[in-house]
Structure formats: structure tokens, C-alpha cells
C-alpha positions in Angstrom: 0.1 0.0 0.0 3.1 2.2 0.9 4.1 1.6 -2.7 0.8 2.5 -4.2 0.9 5.8 -2.4 4.1 6.7 -4.0 2.7 5.6 -7.2 0.2 7.9 -7.1 2.6 10.7 -5.7 4.2 10.3 -8.9 1.0 10.4 -11.0 0.1 13.7 -10.0 3.7 15.2 -9.9 4.0 15.1 -6.0 7.2 13.2 -6.0 9.9 15.3 -6.1 12.5 13.2 -7.4 10.1 11.5 -9.9 11.3 11.0 -13.3 9.4 10.5 -16.4 10.3 7.0 -16.4 9.1 6.5 -13.1 5.7 8.3 -13.6 5.4 6.0 -17.2 6.0 2.8 -14.9 3.8 4.1 -11.9 0.9 4.8 -14.6 1.4 1.4 -16.3 1.3 -0.3 -13.0 -1.8 1.2 -11.7 -3.9 1.0 -15.0 -3.0 -2.7 -15.6 -4.3 -3.8 -12.3 -7.5 -5.9 -12.5 -8.4 -4.2 -9.4 -10.3 -0.7 -9.3 -7.9 1.8 -7.9 -9.3 5.0 -6.6 -8.1 8.1 -4.9 -10.7 9.6 -2.5 -10.9 13.3 -1.5 -11.9 14.8 1.8 -15.4 15.1 0.5 -15.6 11.4 -0.4 -15.9 11.7 -4.1 -13.4 9.9 -6.3 -10.6 12.5 -7.8 -8.9 9.4 -9.7 -10.2 6.3 -11.0 -8.3 3.3 -12.8 -9.5 1.8 -16.1 -10.6 -1.4 -14.4 -13.7 0.2 -13.5 -15.4 -0.3 -16.7 -14.8 -4.2 -16.3 -15.6 -4.6 -12.6 -18.4 -1.8 -12.3 -19.5 -1.1 -16.1 -18.6 2.6 -15.3 -15.9 4.5 -17.4 -13.4 6.1 -15.0 -14.5 9.7 -16.0 -18.4 8.2 -15.0 -17.2 7.7 -11.4 -14.7 11.0 -10.7 -16.2 13.6 -9.1 -19.0 11.2 -7.7 -19.6 9.9 -4.1 -20.4 6.6 -2.7 -24.0 6.9 -2.5 -24.2 6.4 -6.1 -22.4 3.1 -6.6 -22.5 1.4 -3.0 -25.5 -0.9 -2.4 -28.1 1.0 -0.2 -28.2 -1.6 2.5 -24.4 -1.3 3.0 -23.9 2.5 2.4 -24.0 3.3 6.2 -21.1 1.1 7.1 -19.1 2.2 3.9 -19.4 6.0 4.6 -18.6 5.1 8.2 -15.5 3.6 7.4 -14.3 5.9 4.9 -14.8 8.7 7.4 -12.5 6.9 9.7 -9.9 6.7 7.2 -10.3 10.3 6.5 -10.1 11.0 10.1 -6.5 9.2 10.5 -7.5 5.5 11.1 -4.8 3.8 8.6 -6.3 0.1 9.7 -5.2 -2.4 6.9 -8.4 -4.4 7.6 -10.5 -5.1 4.3 -14.3 -4.3 4.4 -16.7 -6.4 2.4 -19.8 -5.0 0.9 -21.9 -4.9 -2.2 -21.7 -2.6 -5.2 -24.3 -1.6 -8.0 -22.8 -1.9 -11.5 -24.2 0.7 -14.1 -26.2 -2.4 -15.7 -28.1 -2.8 -12.3 -26.3 -5.7 -11.1 -25.1 -6.2 -7.7 -21.6 -7.7 -7.0 -19.5 -8.2 -3.9 -16.2 -6.2 -3.4 -13.6 -6.4 -0.8 -11.7 -3.0 -0.4 -8.9 -1.8 1.2 -8.2 2.1 2.4 -5.1 4.0 3.3 -4.7 7.4 4.0 -2.3 9.7 1.7 -0.7 12.8 3.2 0.8 16.2 1.6 4.3 15.5 1.3 5.3 19.2 2.3 2.5 19.8 4.7 2.2 16.6 6.3 -1.4 17.3 6.2 -4.1 14.5 5.2 -5.4 15.3 1.7 -7.2 12.0 0.9 -6.9 8.1 0.9 -6.0 5.3 -1.5 -9.2 2.6 -2.1 -8.3 -0.6 -3.8 -11.6 -2.5 -4.9 -11.5 -6.2 -5.9 -14.7 -7.9 -7.1 -15.1 -11.2 -4.8 -18.4 -11.8 -6.3 -17.4 -15.5 -7.3 -15.7 -16.2 -3.8 -18.5 -14.7 -2.0 -21.1 -16.8 -3.4 -19.0 -20.2 -3.5 -18.5 -19.2 0.4 -22.2 -18.6 0.9 -23.1 -21.9 -0.7 -20.7 -23.8 1.4 -21.9 -22.3 4.7 -25.3 -23.1 3.5 -24.3 -26.8 2.8 -22.6 -26.9 6.3 -26.2 -26.1 7.7 -28.1 -28.2 5.8 -29.0 -31.9 6.1 -27.8 -33.7 2.8 -30.5 -36.0 2.6 -33.8 -34.0 3.5 -32.7 -30.7 2.9 -33.9 -29.4 6.2 -31.5 -27.5 8.5 -29.3 -30.0 10.0 -28.2 -30.3 13.7 -25.5 -27.6 13.8 -28.0 -25.2 12.4 -30.6 -26.3 14.8 -28.6 -25.7 17.9 -27.5 -22.3 16.4 -31.2 -21.1 15.8 -32.2 -22.6 19.1 -29.5 -20.8 21.3 -30.3 -17.5 19.2 -34.3 -17.7 19.4 -33.9 -18.5 23.4 -31.7 -15.5 23.8 -34.3 -13.7 22.2 -37.3 -14.8 24.1 -35.0 -14.1 27.3 -34.3 -10.6 25.9 -37.7 -9.9 25.0 -39.6 -11.5 27.8 -41.8 -13.1 25.5 -42.1 -16.8 24.5 -41.3 -19.5 21.9 -42.2 -23.0 21.1 -40.5 -26.2 20.3 -41.5 -29.6 18.5 -39.7 -32.6 18.5 -40.9 -35.1 15.9 -40.1 -39.1 15.9 -41.7 -41.3 13.2 -43.5 -44.1 15.0 -41.7 -47.4 14.7 -39.6 -46.4 12.1 -37.2 -49.2 12.8 -39.6 -51.4 11.8 -40.3 -49.6 8.4 -36.5 -49.6 7.8 -36.3 -53.5 8.5 -39.4 -54.4 6.3 -39.2 -51.9 3.4 -35.4 -51.3 3.2 -33.2 -48.3 4.0 -33.6 -46.8 0.5 -37.6 -46.6 0.8 -36.8 -45.5 4.2 -34.6 -42.4 2.9 -37.5 -41.6 0.2 -40.0 -41.7 3.3 -37.9 -39.3 5.2 -37.7 -36.7 2.4 -41.4 -37.0 1.7 -41.9 -36.2 5.8 -39.5 -33.4 5.6 -41.3 -31.9 2.7 -44.8 -32.0 4.6 -43.1 -30.4 7.5 -41.7 -27.5 5.5 -45.2 -27.3 4.2 -46.9 -27.0 7.5 -44.4 -24.7 9.0 -45.8 -21.5 7.3 -43.9 -18.3 8.9 -40.5 -17.1 7.6 -39.0 -17.2 11.2 -39.8 -20.8 11.8 -37.0 -23.5 11.3 -37.7 -27.0 10.7 -34.7 -29.5 11.3 -33.6 -33.1 10.8 -32.6 -33.6 14.3 -31.1 -37.2 13.9 -32.2 -40.4 12.2 -35.9 -40.2 12.1 -36.3 -37.6 14.4 -37.1 -33.9 13.5 -37.6 -30.7 15.2 -39.3 -27.4 14.9 -38.5 -24.1 16.2 -41.5 -21.7 16.4 -40.2 -18.2 17.7 -42.7 -15.8 19.3 -45.4 -18.6 19.6 -47.6 -19.6 22.3 -48.8 -23.2 23.2 -52.0 -23.0 21.7 -50.9 -21.7 18.4 -47.9 -24.2 18.8 -50.5 -27.2 19.1 -52.4 -26.0 15.9 -48.9 -26.2 14.0 -48.0 -29.7 15.7 -51.3 -31.0 14.6 -51.4 -29.8 11.3 -47.8 -31.5 10.9 -49.3 -34.9 12.3 -52.0 -34.9 10.0 -50.1 -33.8 6.9 -47.6 -36.7 7.6 -50.3 -39.2 8.0 -52.2 -38.0 5.0 -49.2 -39.1 3.0 -50.4 -42.4 2.6 -47.1 -43.9 2.9 -47.6 -47.7 3.7 -46.2 -49.3 7.0 -47.8 -52.3 7.7 -46.0 -52.8 11.2 -47.3 -49.4 12.5 -50.7 -50.2 14.4 -51.2 -46.5 15.7 -51.4 -45.4 11.8 -53.7 -48.2 10.6 -50.9 -49.3 8.2 -49.4 -45.8 7.2 -46.5 -44.0 8.5 -47.0 -41.3 11.3 -45.2 -39.4 14.0 -45.6 -38.7 17.7 -44.8 -35.1 18.7 -43.7 -33.4 21.9 -44.4 -29.6 22.6 -42.8 -27.5 24.6 -43.5 -23.9 25.1 -41.2 -21.8 27.1 -42.8 -18.4 28.8 -40.8 -15.8 30.4 -42.6 -15.1 33.7 -41.1 -13.5 36.9 -40.3 -16.2 39.2 -39.5 -18.3 36.6 -35.9 -20.5 37.1 -35.3 -22.3 33.8 -32.9 -20.4 32.1 -31.2 -22.3 29.6 -32.1 -23.9 26.0 -31.4 -27.5 27.4 -34.7 -26.7 29.6 -37.1 -26.3 26.4 -35.4 -29.5 25.0 -35.7 -31.4 27.6 -39.3 -30.4 28.2 -40.0 -31.3 24.5 -38.2 -34.8 24.9 -40.3 -35.5 28.0 -43.6 -34.5 26.1 -42.4 -37.0 23.1 -42.1 -39.7 25.4 -45.5 -39.0 26.8 -46.9 -39.0 23.5 -45.3 -42.3 22.8 -46.7 -43.8 26.1 -50.2 -42.4 25.2 -50.5 -44.7 22.1 -48.2 -42.7 19.3 -49.4 -40.9 16.4 -50.5 -37.8 18.8 -49.2 -34.5 20.0 -48.6 -34.0 23.8 -47.5 -30.9 25.5 -45.1 -29.4 28.2 -44.5 -25.9 29.9 -41.3 -24.3 30.8 -41.3 -21.1 32.9 -38.1 -19.0 32.2 -37.1 -15.9 34.2 -38.2 -12.5 32.9 -38.1 -8.9 33.5 -41.1 -7.8 35.2 -41.4 -4.9 32.4 -41.6 -7.4 29.5 -44.1 -9.5 31.0 -47.2 -8.1 29.6 -45.8 -9.5 26.1 -48.1 -12.6 26.2 -50.1 -12.4 22.8 -48.3 -15.0 20.8 -51.0 -16.3 18.2 -49.6 -16.7 15.0 -51.2 -14.6 12.0 -51.8 -17.4 9.8 -53.7 -19.8 11.4 -56.4 -20.1 14.3 -55.0 -21.0 17.5 -55.9 -24.5 18.5 -57.8 -25.0 22.0 -55.6 -25.6 24.7 
């Protein structure tokens, strides 16, 4: 970066000892770079842009010079970019890169990685502007996002995997505590599924799990709901901001939809010869005096309810309640009915 600042000084004629050969060399290096190189003034407007802007952003250099970040940076990222630029103009010479989106001239959106460095007047030692190097990382970012998605996705069913479930449960539990509200959790176990695999084979078993996963996805209608494969023939559904009555409504819809798949299961009496599921439902309520302050409490309660559903004959929903500690100021937030469906009677 220091060498680049020197190159800019030569291009502008600020280098006292710069020869014409050095200036030509500096110009060749800057203009041959695949990265977009800019010099940004104290008003945050560009006063130099390298030719690669045409390839990366679709704009000729002269179309960017004199304009500020608000005309090119994605609106959702603009505040962070302006903040970072102001820090550099104020003297923060951190070499950390920032990643954000840019809007191309054709309206397309790309991801870029930018590094900034302040530039000082060699005579007055005053800060004049900063150098920005912008690299297109769209392909890399897309690959990284896909890898992250795959790392959190169950390969068989396409639902969230156990890691994604654990992360989401932790986040929603903390939010529930913070907002003194409530959440519900469903644990599902397909009835006598070992018998299914033994009778029909594991390939058919995998097909059945995919069909069940699709039914669960259709039944969970809120964007914030998260359905996951919990392990083997077990599934879990996180229902943020959902009270017990509304959670029962969702659980019953899932149970019925799975039964209505009409997947044959000769060794499952509770389903009259078809695949069914037992569901344990636990709802966490934040109330003054509550003591269950860990997400494991919700899991344990849902597991206990699942055991109860199995012991009571399977192919049914059983419920449990967890009282978690709450701030008295937030205890009034008890309306958790889901707007997409009527709450079932408790």
C-alpha cells in the first residue's frame, strides 16, 4: 500500500524526485491492475479512478470521478461504507478489508473487498485523501455462502441440520429471554420407523424421510420457523414468538399432513398401516419467578412430552411448559397467536 501511495504521488507529480520514466512505470502498474484503484478526497468523492472500473463496475473512470459512494454502493451497505471512509479520512490507517456490495451500471450487484489507506501531503504533512483498492469477490463470496449453506443443511432431506438447529435454538432462546416473550419447540419421531426400514429397506426409508421433511416444511408457514432433521427419524421445529395454543395448531397440522401422505407402514398399528409421527411440544414462557434459564430446559421438556405422546399410544401431540426468568417490565408480552392460522384450544 505504501508503494501504491508513492505511485499516486508520481502520477500527480507530487514526488519531488520522480523521473518521467518512473511516472510512466507508475501509470502502467496502476492502469494494468485488475482491481479498481481510486483516490478519494476529503469530501468522499473520487478524484482518480483506474480503467478497470469499466470491467468491474461497468462505468468508465470519468463517469465515477467527482461522484460519491451514495451513487454506487448498495443502499443496505452505504452507512457502513461511509462510516469506514470517515474513519480513514480522520486518520485511522487500519489495513483491515471491508466487504460490501456495489451496484453496477447495468443494475447488477457485485460483492467487493476494499482496502483503504490515508494519503498525506509531502510538504505540509496534512492528510489530503485516501487510496482505495477495490477487488471483485463475487465468485468467491457466492462459493463461500454456498459452502456455509451446505454446512448447515441436512444432505438427505434438505432441512436444517443439527448444527443449524443448535445455533437457531440458542439465538431464539436468547431473544425470548431478552424480549420477555415466549417460544415453542416441537420434537417429532416417526412411529416404529426401525420396523419400517427393516421391512421396506433403507432406500425406501430415505425416500420416506424426504417426503416427511417436505410435509413439515409445508406445514411451517412463518418465515421465522425453522424445521430441522434432529437425527435419524427425528425432526425438530423451532417456533419463535409462538404460544402453546398456536404451537399445538402447527403440531397437529404436521401430524395430520404426515399421516395423509399415506406412506404404507404395515408394522405401525397406530397409523392403521401408514407412516405416522408422535410429537412432543414444549413452550417457554418468560415470567417473573421462572427458573429455567437454559435452552436445554426447553429441549428436555419437549423430549419428555414426546415420551408422553409415545406412551399414550403414538400418532398424537403431547405438551409441556417451561417457565423462564423474565423482567417484570416485559411480562405483559403474552400475545403469541400466529397470524396465519387460528389457535387451537388448549
